C-alpha positions in Angstrom: 36.2 -51.5 -52.5 34.2 -49.5 -50.1 32.9 -52.5 -48.5 36.4 -53.9 -47.8 37.4 -50.7 -46.4 34.3 -50.5 -44.2 34.9 -54.1 -43.0 38.7 -53.5 -42.3 37.7 -50.1 -40.5 35.0 -51.9 -38.5 37.5 -54.5 -37.3 40.0 -51.9 -36.3 37.3 -50.0 -34.5 36.2 -53.3 -32.6 39.8 -53.8 -31.5 40.1 -50.3 -30.1 36.9 -50.5 -28.3 37.9 -53.9 -26.8 41.3 -52.3 -25.7 39.5 -49.2 -24.3 36.9 -51.6 -22.5 39.9 -53.4 -20.8 41.5 -50.0 -19.9 38.3 -48.6 -18.4 37.9 -51.8 -16.3 41.5 -51.4 -15.1 41.0 -47.7 -14.3 37.6 -48.1 -12.8 38.7 -48.0 -9.2 40.9 -45.1 -9.7 37.9 -43.2 -11.2 35.7 -44.2 -8.2 38.3 -42.8 -5.8 38.6 -39.4 -7.8 34.9 -39.1 -7.6 34.7 -39.7 -3.9 37.4 -37.3 -3.0 35.8 -34.5 -5.4 32.3 -35.1 -3.7 34.0 -34.7 -0.2 35.8 -31.5 -1.3 32.6 -30.1 -2.9 30.6 -30.8 0.1 33.2 -29.3 2.5 33.4 -26.1 0.3 29.5 -25.7 -0.2 28.9 -23.5 2.8 31.5 -20.9 1.7 30.5 -20.9 -2.0 26.9 -20.2 -0.9 27.9 -17.0 0.9 29.9 -15.6 -2.0 27.0 -14.2 -4.0 25.6 -12.4 -0.9 26.8 -8.7 -0.6 28.3 -7.8 2.8 25.8 -5.8 5.0 27.3 -2.4 5.7 24.5 -0.5 7.4 23.7 2.2 9.8 20.6 2.7 12.2 19.1 6.3 12.1 17.6 7.2 15.2 15.5 10.0 16.9 19.0 11.2 18.1 19.7 12.0 14.4 16.7 14.3 14.1 18.8 17.4 13.5 20.2 15.7 10.4 17.0 14.1 9.2 14.9 17.2 9.2 17.2 19.1 6.9 17.2 18.0 3.3 20.8 19.4 2.6 22.2 17.5 5.5 20.4 14.2 4.6 21.7 14.6 0.9 25.2 15.1 2.3 25.0 12.3 4.7 23.7 9.8 1.9 26.5 11.0 -0.2 29.1 10.3 2.5 27.8 6.9 3.3 27.9 5.9 -0.4 31.5 7.4 -0.7 32.6 5.4 2.4 31.1 2.2 0.9 28.1 1.6 3.1 25.1 0.1 1.5 22.1 0.1 3.9 20.3 2.6 6.1 17.7 1.6 8.8 15.6 4.7 9.7 13.3 4.6 12.6 9.5 4.8 12.0 8.1 3.4 15.1 9.3 4.8 18.5 7.6 5.6 21.8 4.2 4.6 20.7 4.2 7.0 17.8 5.0 6.8 14.0 7.3 9.0 12.2 5.1 9.5 9.2 1.4 10.4 8.4 -0.5 7.4 9.5 -4.3 6.5 9.0 -3.6 3.4 11.3 -2.4 5.3 14.2 -5.2 7.8 13.8 -7.8 5.1 13.9 -6.2 3.9 17.2 -6.6 7.4 18.7 -3.0 8.4 18.4 -3.0 12.0 17.7 -0.6 12.9 14.6 2.9 13.1 16.1 4.8 13.3 12.8 8.4 14.5 12.7 8.4 17.0 10.0 11.3 18.4 8.0 12.5 22.1 8.4 10.4 22.9 5.4 7.3 20.9 6.4 8.3 18.0 4.2 8.0 14.1 5.0 11.2 13.1 6.4 10.8 9.3 5.7 10.0 10.0 2.0 12.9 12.3 1.7 15.4 10.0 3.3 14.4 7.1 1.2 14.7 9.0 -1.9 18.1 10.5 -1.1 19.2 6.9 -0.1 18.2 5.5 -3.4 19.8 8.1 -5.4 23.0 7.0 -3.8 22.3 3.3 -4.3 21.7 2.6 -0.7 18.9 0.3 0.4 16.5 1.9 2.9 14.8 -0.6 5.3 12.5 1.3 7.9 13.2 0.1 11.5 10.2 -0.8 13.7 12.2 0.0 16.8 9.9 -0.2 19.7 8.1 -3.3 18.5 5.4 -4.2 21.4 7.1 -1.6 23.8 5.5 1.7 24.4 5.8 4.5 27.3 3.1 4.3 29.9 2.2 7.7 29.3 1.8 7.4 25.5 -1.7 7.8 24.0 -1.3 4.2 22.7 -1.1 2.9 26.4 -3.6 5.2 27.8 -6.3 4.6 25.1 -5.9 0.9 25.1 -5.3 -0.5 28.6 -6.8 -3.9 27.4 -3.9 -4.2 25.0 -1.3 -4.2 27.8 0.1 -7.3 29.4 1.4 -7.5 33.0 3.6 -9.3 35.6 2.3 -11.9 38.0 2.2 -9.3 40.8 0.0 -7.0 38.5 2.7 -4.7 37.4 2.7 -3.3 34.0 5.9 -1.6 33.5 9.6 -2.7 33.1 12.8 -0.6 32.9 14.4 -0.5 29.5 17.2 1.6 27.8 14.3 3.9 26.8 13.2 4.2 30.6 10.0 2.9 32.0 7.9 1.3 29.5 4.7 -1.0 29.1 4.3 -3.9 26.8 1.6 -4.5 24.4 0.3 -8.1 24.7 1.7 -10.0 21.6 -0.8 -12.7 22.1 -4.0 -10.4 22.0 -5.6 -10.5 18.4 -6.2 -6.6 18.5 -2.5 -6.0 19.2 -1.5 -8.3 16.4 -4.0 -6.5 14.0 -2.6 -3.1 15.0 1.1 -3.9 14.5 0.3 -5.7 11.3 -1.7 -2.8 9.9 1.2 -0.4 10.8 3.7 -2.6 9.0 1.7 -3.0 5.9 1.1 0.8 5.9 4.9 1.7 5.9 5.8 -0.8 3.2 2.9 0.3 1.1 3.1 4.1 1.7 6.8 4.3 0.9 9.3 2.9 -1.7 11.1 0.8 1.0 13.2 -2.2 0.5 12.0 -4.0 3.5 11.2 -3.6 7.1 13.3 -4.4 10.3 12.1 -5.6 13.9 14.8 -5.5 16.7 14.9 -6.9 20.2 11.6 -5.2 21.2 9.5 -7.4 18.9 9.5 -9.8 22.0 8.2 -9.7 25.5 10.2 -9.8 28.8 9.8 -13.2 30.5 8.1 -11.6 33.7 5.0 -10.7 31.5 2.1 -12.6 30.2 0.0 -12.8 33.4 -2.7 -10.7 32.2 -6.4 -11.9 32.2 -6.5 -12.6 28.3 -3.3 -14.6 28.2 -4.1 -16.5 31.5 -7.3 -17.6 30.0 -5.9 -18.5 26.7 -3.2 -20.6 28.4 -5.8 -22.4 30.4 -7.9 -23.1 27.4 -5.0 -24.8 25.6 -3.2 -26.4 28.3 -6.0 -27.0 31.1 -3.6 -25.4 33.5 -2.8 -22.0 35.2 0.5 -20.3 34.1 3.5 -21.4 36.3 4.3 -19.1 39.0 7.9 -19.1 37.9 8.0 -17.0 34.9 11.3 -18.9 33.6 9.5 -22.2 33.7 10.7 -23.9 30.4 7.1 -25.0 29.2 5.7 -21.6 29.9 8.6 -19.8 28.2 8.2 -22.1 25.2 4.5 -21.6 25.1 4.8 -17.7 24.8 7.8 -17.8 22.7 5.8 -20.2 20.3 2.9 -17.8 20.2 5.3 -14.8 19.3 6.9 -17.0 16.5 3.4 -17.8 15.1 2.6 -14.1 15.1 5.8 -13.4 13.2 5.0 -16.0 10.6 1.7 -14.5 9.9 3.4 -11.1 9.8 6.0 -12.2 7.3 3.2 -13.7 5.0 1.3 -10.4 5.2 4.3 -8.4 4.3 5.2 -10.8 1.3 1.7 -10.8 0.0 1.8 -6.9 0.0 5.5 -6.7 -1.3 7.1 -10.1 -2.2 10.6 -8.7 -2.6 10.6 -6.8 0.8 13.5 -7.7 3.0 12.1 -9.1 6.3 15.0 -8.1 8.6 15.6 -8.9 12.3 18.1 -7.5 14.7 17.7 -9.2 18.1 20.1 -9.8 21.0 22.2 -13.0 21.1 20.1 -16.0 21.0 20.4 -17.5 24.5 19.4 -14.1 26.1 16.8 -13.4 23.5 15.0 -16.7 24.0 15.3 -17.0 27.8 14.6 -13.4 28.8 12.7 -11.9 26.0 10.9 -14.9 24.6 12.2 -14.1 21.2 13.0 -17.4 19.4 14.6 -15.9 16.5 16.7 -18.9 15.5 13.3 -20.8 14.8 12.2 -17.9 12.9 15.3 -18.3 10.4 14.8 -22.1 10.4 11.1 -21.5 9.2 12.4 -19.2 6.4 10.7 -16.0 7.6 13.8 -14.0 8.1 15.6 -12.7 5.0 18.5 -11.0 6.9 19.8 -11.1 10.5 21.8 -8.4 12.5 22.7 -9.6 16.0 23.2 -6.6 18.4 26.6 -7.1 20.2 27.4 -3.9 22.2 30.4 -5.1 24.1 33.5 -2.9 24.7 35.6 -5.8 25.6 36.9 -7.3 22.5 37.2 -10.8 23.8 33.6 -10.8 25.0 32.5 -9.4 21.5 34.5 -12.1 19.7 33.1 -15.0 21.9 29.5 -13.6 21.2 29.9 -13.4 17.5 31.5 -16.8 17.2 28.5 -18.7 18.8 27.4 -21.6 16.8 23.7 -20.3 16.0 25.4 -17.3 14.3 27.5 -19.6 12.3 24.4 -21.7 11.3 22.4 -18.7 10.2 25.2 -17.1 8.2 25.1 -20.2 5.9 21.5 -19.5 5.0 20.9 -15.6 4.9 22.9 -12.4 4.9 24.1 -12.0 8.6 25.6 -9.0 10.4 26.5 -7.7 13.9 25.3 -4.6 15.5 28.3 -2.6 16.5 28.2 0.3 18.9 29.6 3.5 17.1 28.9 5.6 20.3 26.2 7.3 22.4 25.7 10.9 23.4 27.3 10.4 27.0 29.6 7.5 26.0 31.6 8.1 22.8 33.4 5.0 21.2 37.1 5.4 19.9 37.8 4.6 16.4 40.2 1.8 17.4 37.5 0.0 19.2 35.3 0.2 16.2 38.2 -1.0 13.9 39.0 -4.0 16.0 35.3 -5.2 16.2 34.5 -4.7 12.6 37.8 -6.5 11.7 36.6 -9.5 13.9 33.2 -9.6 12.4 34.5 -9.3 8.9 37.1 -12.1 9.4 34.2 -14.3 10.4 32.3 -13.6 7.1 29.8 -11.2 8.9 28.6 -7.9 7.9 28.1 -4.9 10.3 25.5 -2.2 11.1 26.4 0.6 13.4 24.3 2.2 16.1 23.8 5.2 15.2 24.4 7.6 12.4 25.5 10.9 14.4 27.9 8.9 16.5 29.5 7.7 13.3 31.5 11.1 12.8 29.4 14.0 13.8 29.3 13.1 17.6 32.6 11.3 18.1 35.8 11.5 20.2 37.8 12.1 17.1 37.5 15.0 14.4 35.1 14.3 11.5 37.8 14.0 8.9 39.8 11.5 11.1 36.6 9.4 11.7 35.5 9.3 8.0 39.1 8.4 7.0 38.9 5.5 9.6 35.6 4.2 7.9 37.3 4.6 4.5 40.0 2.1 5.6 37.3 -0.3 6.9 35.5 -0.6 3.7 38.0 0.1 0.9 35.8 -1.3 -1.9 32.0 -1.0 -2.7 29.6 -3.8 -1.8 26.4 -2.6 -3.3 23.2 -4.5 -2.6 21.0 -4.6 -5.7 17.4 -3.6 -5.2 15.0 -6.3 -5.6 12.6 -6.0 -8.8 9.1 -5.4 -7.6 6.9 -8.2 -8.7 
């Protein structure tokens, strides 16, 4: 009986399978079409999906102009509390400015730079206190290596190490920047590279930081590079003298590539010391950065040495601002790493109204970009509107939290 049932069931199963086989063959072209359409839709959505897990950058730079706040523990605590309440998630405190560090540094001391450390009102370490207070509020603290290769000509760094400086073709050693008259450390010189690397490793080792940031001064104005060391190095590698035109494309590329090679080494050194450290870069827009500052940051991103990009776009005109943040290289980078725009919140002698800030932040966020403001005091303490009105304005900008989780130390 069981054998008959098994035989009958087997025949029925065989007929069902043959029927299903014919149906599958008939429907096969339909399945192929569905698969093709699904693949197209998936590929078109992939960039957007890739960005979803990345918390939006909502940061602020903390400069020397913020010293009255930074030296006071109570003000720092209040400031970090306010930033968290207004749904910020990152601070970028300056630690390298005007040829001096803002913390006790054995590296600076070895370079003959007398201790010039900004101490708090009770003699405390400002950098340590700031990082501690930020972390208590769930904010990331990424020290800002503001001056990069730039230094005042009267700084001890420049006076003690004249062989570390580069120069223009006419022998001039200075240029005019937003910080006034400055000289430039030679980014191609091994001793300069060693000094910068040691400073960076010192700050990420000495403090519980979440990363390190380099801005548009981790570069070199295109007029420079005609010092004896660089001329000899160029001749050794190319068998030619540097072109007289500082914007000669090959000459620009050679110097930019050298800076890129150093940044690769610097990234490797940072990651070897603290693998989870965020290697952040905040340059000018690419066309200007490369042609005039030899800063090929797009290549840095493509070579995977940048973990976060914040492009400085200080434009009062909204149309110019939007045009700059819509450039293709920014669209490319934001598919790969967290990307933000540097927005001007105001200067001492040039306050920025909240309406301008609102329109620029809105434009950036509509394009999937985060924002970082320059600088802390101008957010609301030194602003054209009252403090409460400014803070209310930022509250409407960031109505919900966007916390950036601290990476686990390996």
